[in-house]
N, C-alpha and C positions, 0 to 999 in steps of 0.2 A: 492311481492317478499321479501325475507329475506334480512336483512341488510348485507352489504359485509363482515363486520367483524364477523359475527355470522353464515354464511352460511356454514354448514357442508356438506350437500348433494352436493352442487355445487362444492366443493372442491375435490370430488371424480370422477367427470366427466372428461373424457380424451379429449373430442373434444371441442375447444373454441367455444363460442357462437358468438363471435365477429371476423370478418375476418380482419386480418392485411394486410399491403401491402408488396410487394416484395417476397423475398424467404420465408418468414414466413406464407404466405397466407394460404396454404393448408395443414399445419402440425398440429398435435396434440399439446397439451401443453408440453408434454414430448419431442415431436420432436423439438419444438421451443427452449426449454432449451438446448437440445443437440446441435443444430446448433449455438446457441449464446455462449455456453460454451466451445465448442470443441477447437476453435483456442485459446481463452484466457488461456485454460489449457495447451496447448503446449507452449504458450508464457511464462507462469509461470514456466514451467519446465526449459526453457532456462534461465529465470531470476535467478531461484534457482541455476542453474549451474554456472552462473556468480558469485554470491555471494560466492558459495562453492569454485569456483576456486580462488577468491580473498583471502579467508581465507587459502586455501591450500598454495598459493604463499606467504602470510604473515607468515605462519607457518614454511616456509623454508628459510626465510631471517634472517641471524644471528643465534646465538645459545645461550643456557643457559639464563642468565639474559636479554641479548639483545632481545632474541626472546620473553620473557614475556613482555618487554617494548613495542615492536612492536605490539603485540597482544592487549595490553591495548589501545595503540593509535588507532588501527583499530576498537576497541570497540567504542570509541568515534566517529570515522568516520562513523560507521554503523548507529548511531543515528542521525548524521547530515545528511547523505544521506537519511535517512527516513524522516526527517524534510523537506528536499528539495522536495521529491517526494510527500508528502502528502500536503504541503502548495500549490504546484502547482496543486495538485489534487483537491484542493477546487474550483479552476477555472474550472477544467475539469468536476466536478460534476455539476456546473451551466450550462456548455455547453451541457452535456449529457442530463440534464433534459429538456432543451429547444429543442434540436434537436430531442430527442425521442418523445416528445409531438407533435412537428411539423410533424414528420413522421407518427405518428398514425392518425393525422388529414389530411395527404396527402398534406401538405403545403410545396412544395419543396423550395419556395422562402425564407420562414422563416428558414427552415432547413439550407440552404446555407449561409444565413446571420449569423446564429449562428456559423457555421464553421469559417467564415471570422473574426467575432468580437472575437470569442474564441481565434484565433491565436494571435491577438494583446494583448489580456488580459494574455495569456499564457506567451508571451515574456516579458511583464511588470512584471508579478509575478516572472519570472526567473531572471530578472535584480534586482529586489528587494531582492531575495534571495542571489544573488551574492554580493551585496553591504553590506548587513546586516552581511553575513558571514565574508567577508574581514575585516570589521571594528570590529567585535566582537570576532575574533579568540582569541586574548590575554586574554580577559576577561572570555571567555568560558573555555579555558584550565585552568586558575587560579581557576575558581569556581569548576571544577572537581577535581582539586588538583592531577593532575597526577604527577608522578616522572619526574625529569628533563629530562631523556632520553626519556621516553614516550611522554613528552610534545614536544620535538624536532621533533619526528617522526609525531606526530599529527599535528603540524602546517605546516609541508611540505605537508602532504596529503591533509589537508583541503584547503590550499590556491590554490592548483591546482584543487581540486574538484569543487570549487566555480565557475570556468569558465564555467562549463557545465550548469549553471542555465538557461540562455535564451534558449538554445537549448533543454533541456529537458522540460522546460515550454511550448514551442510551440508544441513539439510532444505530450505531455500529452493532450493538448487541441484538437489537430487534431484527435488523436486516440479516445478521448471521443466522438467527433462528429460522427466519423464513427461507433462506438459501438452503440451510440444512434439511428443511422439510421439502424441497424441490420447488419452491415458489420464488422464482428470481424476478418475476414481473412486478410484484409490489414494491420490492426495494428500488427497482428502476423508476417507478412512479415517484417515490419519495425523493430519490436523488435528482429527478428532473426538477422538482420544486426547489431543492437546495440550490441547484445550479442556476436556475432562472432568477430566483431571488437574489442570489450572490452577485451574479453579473449585473443585474439591474441596479441594485442598491450601491454596489461599489462604483459603477460608472457615474451614477448620480452624484454621490457624495465626494468623489475624487475630481471629476472633470465637469460636473454639471454646473448650471448657472447659479448665481446667488439667489436666495440665501442658502440653498442646499449644498452647492458644491464648494470646492476649495479646501477640502479636509485632507488632501494628500494621501499618504499611506494609511493614515488612520481611517480614512473613508473606505479604503480597500478592506481593511480588517473588519470594519463595522458591517460591510456587506457579507463577509463570511459568517459572522455571528448570526445575522438575520437569516441567512440561508439555512443554517443548521436548526435553528428554532422552527422555521416554517416546515422543514422536512420531517422533523420529529413529530410535529402535530399531524402531519399528513399520514405517516405510517401508522401512527397510534389509532387514528380514526378509521383507516382502512381495516385494521385488525378487528374492529368492533363488528364488522359485517358478519362474521361467524360462518362464511361459506367455504372455508378451507380446512386443512388439518390443524392449523394453529388458530387460537383466539384467546382473548382476554377472559380470565375468570378469577374470582376472589381466592379460591384455594390455591391456584398457581402463583398468585402474587404474594401470599403469606411466606414469610422467611422459612426456608427449608434447608437446615444445615447440610444434610447429606448431599442434596443436589448442588449447593453452592461449593462444597468440598470436591465434588466431582469435576465441576467446571474449573476450579482453581487448580486441580491436579494437572489438567492439561494446559491451562493458560499460564500458570505461574512460571514454569521454566521459560516459556517465550517472553514473559514480561521481564524476567531477569536478564535474558539474552538481549532484549531490545534496550534495556536501561545501560548495559555495558556497551552495546553496539552504538548507542547514541553518544556515549563518552568517546568512543573511537571516531565517530564522524565529526564530533566537536573538534578533536584533535586535528583531523584532516582539514577542516575548515580554517583552523589556526594556521596550519602549514601553507594552505593556499592564500590566505590573506597576507601572510608575510612575503609573498612573491611580489607584492605591490598593488597599489590602488587599481581596481577594475577587474582584478583576477577572480574575486569572489562573485562579482556580478556576472562575469562571463561564464563562470562555472555554473551559475544558476540558469543562464540562458541555454547552455549545453544540455542541462538536465531536462529543461522544458522541451527541448527537441527530442531528446531521448525518450521522454515520457510517452511519446506517440507509440512507441513499441509495446509499452505497458498495456495499451488497449486490448489487443487480442490476447496477450500473455496472461494478464490478470483474469480476464473473462473465462478463459479455458481453464486456468487453475481453479476458479470458483466451481466449475463443472467437475473437475477431477476431485476436489475435496468433497463435494456433496456425494458424488458416486462412490468414492472410497468409504465414507461413513455409512452410507445406506447399505452397500454390499456387505461390509463387515458386520453391520447390525443384522443383516439377513443371513449371515453365517458363510458367506462365500468369499474366501481369500482370493480365489482364482479370478473371479470377476473383478475384484478391486484392483488386482494387478493389471488386468487387461485394460481397465478403464484408464489407469494412469498411463500406460505405455501408449495407448491411442492419443491421449491428450498431449503427451510428450512430443510425439511426432508432429501433430498439427501445430503446436506452439512454436516448435523450433523452426518449422518451415515458414510460418507467417512472420515471426520476428526477424528471420533471416532476410526475408524480402524487404521488411522495413529498413534493415540495415543497408540494403542496396539503395533505397530511396534517400536515406540520410546522405549517402556519398554524393549524390547529384543535386540534392535540393537544400543542403545544409545552409549555404550562404543566403539564400532567399528567405529561409525561415528565421534566421537570426536578424537579418535586416528588417524583417516585418515587425519583430518584437522591439528592436532597438534601432530605429531609423537614424541615420546621420551620425553614426557612432562607430568610426573606423577602429578605435582602440578595442572596443568590445567584439568587433566582428573578427579582428585579427587574432584575438586570444581564444574566442570560443569555437571558430571554425575547425582547427586541428583537433580539439577535444571531441567534437561530434564525429569527426572522421574516424577517430580511434575507436569510439564506443560502437560504431557501425559493425566493426569486425567481431565484436564480442557478443552480438545479439543472440546467435543460437545457443551459446553457453549460458547467457542470462535466462533464456527461455527454460533451459534444463533446471537451473536453480529454482526459478519461480514454480514450476509444476511439481518437481520432486519434493521441495521443502514444504509446499502447501499440502500436498497429499499426505506426507508423513505427520505434520502437524495435526491435521484433522483426524488421522488414524490414532492420535494420542502420543506419538513418538516425538514429543517436543524436546525432551532432554537430549536425544540423539542429534536433533537439528541444532540445538544450542551449542553443544560441544564442538562439532565440526565447523559450523560457520563462524563461531566465535574465535576459534583457534586460527582459522585462515585470515580473518580480518585483523587480528592482533598482529600477526606476522607482517602482512603486507601494508596495511593502512596506518599502522603505528610504527613497527620496527623498520620497514624499508623506507618509509617517508622520513622517519627520524634520522636515519643514516644519511640519506640524501641531503637533508637539511643541515646536518652537522658537518658534512664533507665540504660544504660550500662550493659544490661543483657549479661552474658557470652556466652549464646548459640545463640545470635543474629548473624547469618551468611548469606551466599548466599542462603542457602535453605529456611530460614525464609523469605527473600525478595521475592522469587518466590512463596511461599505460599500466601503472601499478594497480589502479582499481580494476582494469580489465584482467590483469593476471590473477587477482583475487577471485573474480568471477569464474575464470577458466579452471582454477584449482577446485573451487567448490563444486563446479559442475561435474568434474571427474570423481570427486569424493563421494557426492550424493548418488551418482550413478552406481557406484560401487555398493553403497549402502542399500540402495533399492534392490539390486540384484541379489544381495545376500538374503533379503526377505525377513529379517528379524523385526523390522518395523511393523510388520503386520500383527505382531503378538502384544502390542502395547494395550494397556487397559485404559478405559474411560470411565 
């Protein structure tokens, strides 16, 4: 039999050679991807709507210079929220890797134990995020060098947002276990609740009539906290039904050192990677903010537009991760490789199409989030145009890195992604900043970011075809 990393003929076959358990059992590979990606895609659409709504609300609080300050503050808030989610996602990756392999091996006891131990680790990661943010807010704002008005708004937003840490951490872990077991519908329902509550409460507290409204960016953050609490309650209750592969049980909730160690063995390198990555991102924000008032807010608006491409990309990456874990658990490296490559093709095609949409619709999308702001429009529009060209490479990064992480090869991902980001997002940006080049602006920053993604795409393609990531232990 050909090696998994080199099998071309096998990648063309539609029918899996290994039969998985549950709802994936009798489906073709394309059908399995569709079942696993459909609900996460809808989930991402809702998540995009929440971020889009937050940007719209922020763009309608205040006017003139105050609006620019608020959007700069929300730009910092966007990155901190990203750090929250991905730090807790490191635990979720370990949980998904363990549960998906246990599901592939049809070991329900280990799968449920992964769910229970993942819950405690998710809460712990959330508490760590909460404490770190509450203690580090003054230093963070000082490092970014926001204007005094933007700093005031940022502190209000971040101190409230930090409260969501334990709730989002727990929900991330539960959702990861469900996805690893092949159930992507229950996490979608939970995220529906998160998003609806978030949008409703944020709109009411920020823009609503007295006595409820008028809380500004603090109201937006309070809506986020309320959403995570409501979502966690929802998925926890749905798991009590006991009609799926996973469910709550007292034995699975008792602390189990071996299971915790297995989850952390996968998640710890990613957590370390993300901690350093966020330091790199903080430096990038500092460099962007030094370009002048409005640049950080425009950067945030460009990211909100680009996040539309995450919708299909992340959904398909979820399917790729679940299938890799289950097929490796079932003992088939060949099927794990085939699933990744098909997901890779689909994601690159869809995200490439999203890039074309960005080219023609970018100005309308930016104007919708920040109406009557010619400064932000002028700064953000070229950034979106640049990111449009990088979407197929971004898709490659999302699919390949996710599949390797769930396979347990988080150290490999950490080494290569960290190295590329240090070179481009610290070294190159520092050189431009020190050189005092007159044409160094937000457009150049986004070109540097795109070069980082292109480099990582080629590197992880090489790692994928070598095939050593398939031998990682969970």
